[in-house]
C-alpha positions as a Markdown table, in Angstrom:
| # | Residue | x | y | z |
|---|---|---|---|---|
| 1 | Met | 2.6 | -66.8 | 48.5 |
| 2 | Lys | -0.1 | -64.5 | 47.9 |
| 3 | Asn | 2.5 | -61.3 | 49.4 |
| 4 | Ala | 4.8 | -62.6 | 46.5 |
| 5 | Val | 2.3 | -62.3 | 43.7 |
| 6 | Val | 1.2 | -59.0 | 45.0 |
| 7 | Ala | 4.8 | -57.6 | 44.8 |
| 8 | Leu | 5.2 | -59.1 | 41.0 |
| 9 | Ile | 1.7 | -57.5 | 40.0 |
| 10 | Phe | 2.9 | -53.9 | 41.7 |
| 11 | Ser | 6.4 | -54.3 | 39.9 |
| 12 | Val | 4.7 | -54.9 | 36.2 |
| 13 | Ala | 2.5 | -52.0 | 37.2 |
| 14 | Ile | 5.4 | -49.7 | 37.7 |
| 15 | Val | 7.5 | -50.9 | 34.8 |
| 16 | Ile | 4.4 | -50.5 | 32.8 |
| 17 | Ser | 3.6 | -46.7 | 33.7 |
| 18 | Ala | 7.5 | -45.9 | 33.9 |
| 19 | Phe | 7.2 | -47.2 | 29.9 |
| 20 | Leu | 4.2 | -45.1 | 29.6 |
| 21 | Leu | 5.2 | -41.7 | 31.2 |
| 22 | Gly | 8.8 | -42.2 | 29.4 |
| 23 | Asn | 6.8 | -42.7 | 25.7 |
| 24 | Ser | 4.6 | -39.4 | 26.9 |
| 25 | Ile | 7.5 | -37.6 | 27.3 |
| 26 | Met | 9.3 | -38.7 | 24.1 |
| 27 | Asn | 6.3 | -37.7 | 22.0 |
| 28 | Arg | 5.9 | -34.4 | 23.8 |
| 29 | Asn | 9.5 | -33.5 | 23.0 |
| 30 | Lys | 9.1 | -34.9 | 19.1 |
| 31 | Ala | 6.2 | -32.7 | 19.0 |
| 32 | Asp | 8.0 | -29.6 | 20.2 |
| 33 | Gly | 10.9 | -30.8 | 18.0 |
| 34 | Thr | 10.3 | -27.5 | 15.8 |
| 35 | Ile | 12.0 | -24.6 | 14.7 |
| 36 | Ser | 9.8 | -21.1 | 13.4 |
| 37 | Val | 11.7 | -18.2 | 12.1 |
| 38 | Thr | 10.6 | -15.1 | 10.5 |
| 39 | Gly | 12.7 | -13.4 | 7.8 |
| 40 | Leu | 12.8 | -10.2 | 6.1 |
| 41 | Gly | 13.0 | -8.8 | 2.5 |
| 42 | Lys | 13.2 | -5.2 | 1.8 |
| 43 | Thr | 14.7 | -3.2 | -0.8 |
| 44 | Asp | 14.5 | 0.3 | -1.9 |
| 45 | Phe | 13.2 | 1.5 | -5.3 |
| 46 | Thr | 12.5 | 4.5 | -7.8 |
| 47 | Ser | 8.7 | 4.8 | -8.8 |
| 48 | Asp | 8.3 | 5.0 | -12.8 |
| 49 | Leu | 5.1 | 5.9 | -13.1 |
| 50 | Ile | 3.4 | 9.2 | -11.8 |
| 51 | Val | -0.1 | 10.2 | -11.8 |
| 52 | Trp | -1.1 | 14.2 | -11.7 |
| 53 | Glu | -4.9 | 15.3 | -11.5 |
| 54 | Gly | -5.8 | 19.2 | -11.7 |
| 55 | Ser | -9.2 | 21.3 | -12.1 |
| 56 | Phe | -10.6 | 24.2 | -13.3 |
| 57 | Ser | -14.1 | 26.2 | -13.2 |
| 58 | Lys | -15.8 | 28.7 | -14.9 |
| 59 | Glu | -18.9 | 30.5 | -13.4 |
| 60 | Ser | -21.8 | 32.0 | -15.2 |
| 61 | Ser | -25.9 | 33.0 | -14.9 |
| 62 | Asn | -26.1 | 32.1 | -18.2 |
| 63 | Leu | -25.0 | 27.9 | -18.7 |
| 64 | Gln | -24.3 | 28.0 | -22.3 |
| 65 | Gln | -21.7 | 31.0 | -21.5 |
| 66 | Ala | -20.5 | 29.2 | -18.7 |
| 67 | Tyr | -19.9 | 26.2 | -21.3 |
| 68 | Ser | -18.1 | 28.5 | -23.9 |
| 69 | Asp | -16.0 | 29.7 | -21.1 |
| 70 | Leu | -15.1 | 26.2 | -19.5 |
| 71 | Glu | -14.1 | 24.9 | -23.2 |
| 72 | Ala | -12.0 | 28.0 | -23.7 |
| 73 | Asp | -10.0 | 27.4 | -21.0 |
| 74 | Lys | -9.9 | 23.6 | -21.6 |
| 75 | Thr | -8.3 | 24.8 | -25.1 |
| 76 | Val | -5.7 | 27.3 | -23.2 |
| 77 | Ile | -4.3 | 24.4 | -20.9 |
| 78 | Thr | -4.1 | 21.8 | -23.5 |
| 79 | Asp | -1.7 | 24.1 | -25.6 |
| 80 | Tyr | 0.3 | 24.8 | -22.1 |
| 81 | Leu | 0.4 | 21.2 | -21.4 |
| 82 | Leu | 1.5 | 20.3 | -25.0 |
| 83 | Ser | 4.1 | 22.9 | -25.3 |
| 84 | Lys | 5.5 | 21.4 | -21.7 |
| 85 | Gly | 5.7 | 18.0 | -23.6 |
| 86 | Ile | 2.9 | 16.4 | -22.4 |
| 87 | Thr | 1.4 | 13.7 | -25.2 |
| 88 | Lys | -2.3 | 13.3 | -25.9 |
| 89 | Asp | -2.1 | 9.9 | -24.8 |
| 90 | Glu | -0.9 | 10.9 | -21.4 |
| 91 | Leu | -3.5 | 14.1 | -21.0 |
| 92 | Val | -7.2 | 12.5 | -19.9 |
| 93 | Phe | -10.0 | 15.1 | -19.5 |
| 94 | Asn | -12.8 | 13.7 | -17.4 |
| 95 | Ala | -16.7 | 14.7 | -17.9 |
| 96 | Val | -17.8 | 18.0 | -16.9 |
| 97 | Ser | -19.9 | 18.7 | -13.5 |
| 98 | Ser | -22.4 | 21.5 | -12.9 |
| 99 | Arg | -24.0 | 22.9 | -10.0 |
| 100 | Lys | -26.1 | 25.8 | -9.1 |
| 101 | Asn | -24.4 | 28.3 | -6.8 |
| 102 | Met | -27.0 | 29.6 | -4.3 |
| 103 | Arg | -26.5 | 32.0 | -1.4 |
| 104 | Ala | -28.9 | 32.0 | 1.3 |
| 105 | Lys | -31.1 | 35.4 | 1.9 |
| 106 | Tyr | -32.2 | 37.1 | 5.3 |
| 107 | Asn | -34.7 | 39.7 | 5.8 |
| 108 | Ala | -34.1 | 43.0 | 7.9 |
| 109 | Gln | -35.2 | 40.7 | 10.9 |
| 110 | Gly | -32.3 | 38.4 | 10.1 |
| 111 | Glu | -34.9 | 35.7 | 9.4 |
| 112 | Tyr | -34.1 | 33.3 | 6.5 |
| 113 | Ala | -35.8 | 34.4 | 3.4 |
| 114 | Gly | -34.9 | 31.3 | 0.7 |
| 115 | Glu | -32.0 | 31.2 | -1.3 |
| 116 | Glu | -30.7 | 33.7 | -4.2 |
| 117 | Phe | -29.6 | 32.2 | -7.1 |
| 118 | Leu | -26.1 | 33.3 | -8.2 |
| 119 | Gly | -25.1 | 31.6 | -11.4 |
| 120 | Tyr | -23.8 | 28.0 | -12.8 |
| 121 | Val | -20.6 | 26.5 | -11.7 |
| 122 | Leu | -18.8 | 24.4 | -14.1 |
| 123 | Thr | -15.7 | 22.0 | -13.2 |
| 124 | Gln | -13.8 | 20.0 | -15.2 |
| 125 | Ser | -10.8 | 17.7 | -14.0 |
| 126 | Leu | -8.0 | 16.3 | -15.8 |
| 127 | Gln | -5.5 | 13.5 | -15.3 |
| 128 | Ile | -1.9 | 12.7 | -16.8 |
| 129 | Asp | -0.6 | 9.2 | -16.5 |
| 130 | Ser | 3.1 | 9.8 | -17.7 |
| 131 | Lys | 6.5 | 7.3 | -17.4 |
| 132 | Asp | 8.3 | 10.8 | -17.5 |
| 133 | Val | 8.5 | 11.2 | -13.9 |
| 134 | Glu | 10.4 | 14.2 | -13.6 |
| 135 | Lys | 8.8 | 15.9 | -16.6 |
| 136 | Val | 5.4 | 15.8 | -15.0 |
| 137 | Glu | 6.8 | 16.8 | -11.6 |
| 138 | Asp | 8.2 | 20.1 | -13.1 |
| 139 | Ile | 4.9 | 20.8 | -14.9 |
| 140 | Ser | 3.1 | 20.2 | -11.4 |
| 141 | Arg | 5.3 | 22.8 | -9.9 |
| 142 | Glu | 5.2 | 25.3 | -13.1 |
| 143 | Ile | 1.6 | 25.3 | -13.3 |
| 144 | Thr | 1.0 | 28.4 | -11.7 |
| 145 | Glu | 2.1 | 29.8 | -14.8 |
| 146 | Leu | -1.6 | 29.3 | -15.8 |
| 147 | Leu | -2.3 | 32.4 | -13.8 |
| 148 | Asn | -1.0 | 34.7 | -15.9 |
| 149 | Lys | -3.2 | 33.4 | -18.7 |
| 150 | Gly | -6.5 | 34.2 | -16.6 |
| 151 | Ile | -6.9 | 30.6 | -15.4 |
| 152 | Gln | -7.9 | 29.5 | -12.1 |
| 153 | Phe | -6.0 | 26.1 | -11.9 |
| 154 | Tyr | -6.1 | 24.0 | -9.2 |
| 155 | Ser | -3.7 | 21.2 | -8.7 |
| 156 | Gln | -3.5 | 17.9 | -6.5 |
| 157 | Ser | -0.2 | 16.3 | -5.5 |
| 158 | Pro | 1.3 | 14.0 | -8.0 |
| 159 | Arg | 1.1 | 10.2 | -6.8 |
| 160 | Tyr | 3.7 | 7.3 | -7.4 |
| 161 | Tyr | 3.7 | 4.3 | -8.3 |
| 162 | Tyr | 5.6 | 1.4 | -9.7 |
| 163 | Thr | 4.9 | -0.9 | -12.8 |
| 164 | Lys | 6.9 | -3.7 | -11.9 |
| 165 | Leu | 5.8 | -4.3 | -8.5 |
| 166 | Ala | 4.8 | -8.0 | -9.2 |
| 167 | Asp | 8.3 | -9.0 | -10.2 |
| 168 | Leu | 9.6 | -7.0 | -7.4 |
| 169 | Lys | 7.3 | -8.8 | -4.8 |
| 170 | Ile | 8.5 | -12.2 | -5.9 |
| 171 | Glu | 12.5 | -11.1 | -5.6 |
| 172 | Met | 11.6 | -10.1 | -2.3 |
| 173 | Ile | 9.6 | -13.4 | -1.1 |
| 174 | Ser | 12.6 | -15.4 | -2.4 |
| 175 | Glu | 15.0 | -12.9 | -0.3 |
| 176 | Ala | 13.0 | -13.1 | 2.9 |
| 177 | Thr | 12.4 | -17.0 | 2.4 |
| 178 | Ala | 16.3 | -17.3 | 2.2 |
| 179 | Asp | 16.8 | -15.1 | 5.3 |
| 180 | Ala | 14.4 | -17.5 | 7.4 |
| 181 | Lys | 16.1 | -20.4 | 6.3 |
| 182 | Glu | 19.4 | -18.9 | 7.2 |
| 183 | Arg | 18.2 | -18.1 | 10.5 |
| 184 | Ala | 16.6 | -21.3 | 11.1 |
| 185 | Glu | 19.9 | -23.1 | 10.0 |
| 186 | Lys | 21.6 | -21.0 | 12.8 |
| 187 | Ile | 19.5 | -21.9 | 15.3 |
| 188 | Ala | 19.8 | -25.7 | 14.5 |
| 189 | Glu | 23.5 | -25.4 | 14.7 |
| 190 | Asn | 23.9 | -24.0 | 17.6 |
| 191 | Ser | 21.7 | -26.1 | 19.4 |
| 192 | Gly | 23.6 | -29.3 | 18.3 |
| 193 | Gly | 20.8 | -30.4 | 16.1 |
| 194 | Glu | 19.8 | -30.6 | 12.3 |
| 195 | Leu | 17.2 | -28.8 | 10.0 |
| 196 | Gly | 14.5 | -31.1 | 8.8 |
| 197 | Asp | 11.7 | -31.0 | 6.7 |
| 198 | Leu | 9.9 | -27.8 | 6.3 |
| 199 | Leu | 6.6 | -27.7 | 7.7 |
| 200 | Ser | 5.2 | -24.6 | 6.7 |
| 201 | Ala | 5.4 | -21.0 | 5.0 |
| 202 | Asp | 3.1 | -18.1 | 5.8 |
| 203 | Met | 3.7 | -14.6 | 4.2 |
| 204 | Gly | 3.7 | -11.5 | 5.8 |
| 205 | Val | 1.9 | -8.3 | 4.8 |
| 206 | Phe | 3.4 | -6.4 | 1.7 |
| 207 | Gln | 4.5 | -2.7 | 3.0 |
| 208 | Ile | 5.5 | 0.4 | 1.2 |
| 209 | Ile | 6.6 | 3.1 | 2.9 |
| 210 | Gly | 8.3 | 6.2 | 1.8 |
| 211 | Gln | 12.2 | 6.3 | 2.2 |
| 212 | Asn | 13.5 | 7.9 | 5.4 |
| 213 | Ser | 10.3 | 8.5 | 6.6 |
| 214 | Asn | 8.2 | 7.9 | 9.7 |
| 215 | Glu | 5.8 | 6.2 | 8.6 |
| 216 | Glu | 4.1 | 3.3 | 10.6 |
| 217 | Tyr | 3.5 | -0.3 | 9.2 |
| 218 | Ser | -0.1 | -1.4 | 9.2 |
| 219 | Trp | -1.5 | -5.2 | 9.8 |
| 220 | Gly | -3.3 | -4.6 | 6.6 |
| 221 | Gly | -0.1 | -3.4 | 4.5 |
| 222 | Thr | 1.0 | -0.1 | 3.8 |
| 223 | Tyr | 0.9 | 1.7 | 0.5 |
| 224 | Asn | 2.9 | 4.7 | -0.1 |
| 225 | Thr | 1.7 | 7.0 | -3.4 |
| 226 | Ser | 3.1 | 10.3 | -2.2 |
| 227 | Ser | 6.7 | 9.6 | -2.3 |
| 228 | Lys | 8.8 | 9.3 | -5.5 |
| 229 | Glu | 11.6 | 7.1 | -3.4 |
| 230 | Lys | 10.0 | 3.9 | -1.5 |
| 231 | Thr | 11.1 | 1.1 | 0.7 |
| 232 | Ala | 9.2 | -2.2 | 0.1 |
| 233 | Ser | 9.4 | -4.9 | 2.8 |
| 234 | Ile | 7.9 | -8.5 | 3.3 |
| 235 | Thr | 8.2 | -11.1 | 5.9 |
| 236 | Met | 8.0 | -14.9 | 5.6 |
| 237 | Lys | 7.3 | -17.1 | 8.6 |
| 238 | Leu | 9.0 | -20.8 | 8.3 |
| 239 | Thr | 8.6 | -23.7 | 10.4 |
| 240 | Tyr | 10.8 | -26.6 | 10.0 |
| 241 | Asp | 11.1 | -30.1 | 11.6 |
| 242 | Ala | 14.0 | -30.1 | 14.1 |
| 243 | Asn | 16.2 | -33.4 | 14.2 |
């Protein structure tokens, strides 16, 4: 009788253990029943805003004369840019900066003997913001014509921007989300299951690089300003429940 009771208890224990083990496997499979996919939104676009900067300087031992000479150059530059189609609203002159031009002096023995004052150097920079990209591009290439007018003008490379970037980003997020969902549906179909509820959606980093360039993507995002023709991309990671 005692052996029968022990056998009965042992049998019940096996059944309970089997149930718990089976339930554990089911719960584990349920936790793993998800599909995670990454979709891509990508588009090419042309910049619609150009920013171009340059500067010019004058030097004189007399500060007042340096200001007068700089103002004369400013007038010539302004007339030149306006004649090329730049409007007054597009042209902004920044404040004048000044510094003393000093040169180190040495005695006959080659020892440092202080500094010699050579004159005042005054510099003024300007900036042009325009939606007429091609016009400003042409001017930036032709600005050396000012040399013929006796003006030393230092030009920087234009920078290119897109004023509808917020709208473009929304479109790309939608495209990346649709792409990710399509991938998830295909995975579920191929595995003989069905796509369940969306559990999470994580947006990747927004990237803008020059078209046909060898620029590398950055973990913090890339924003190219040197190319007029650009490529923008963004990723969306979606996680779905799988049935």
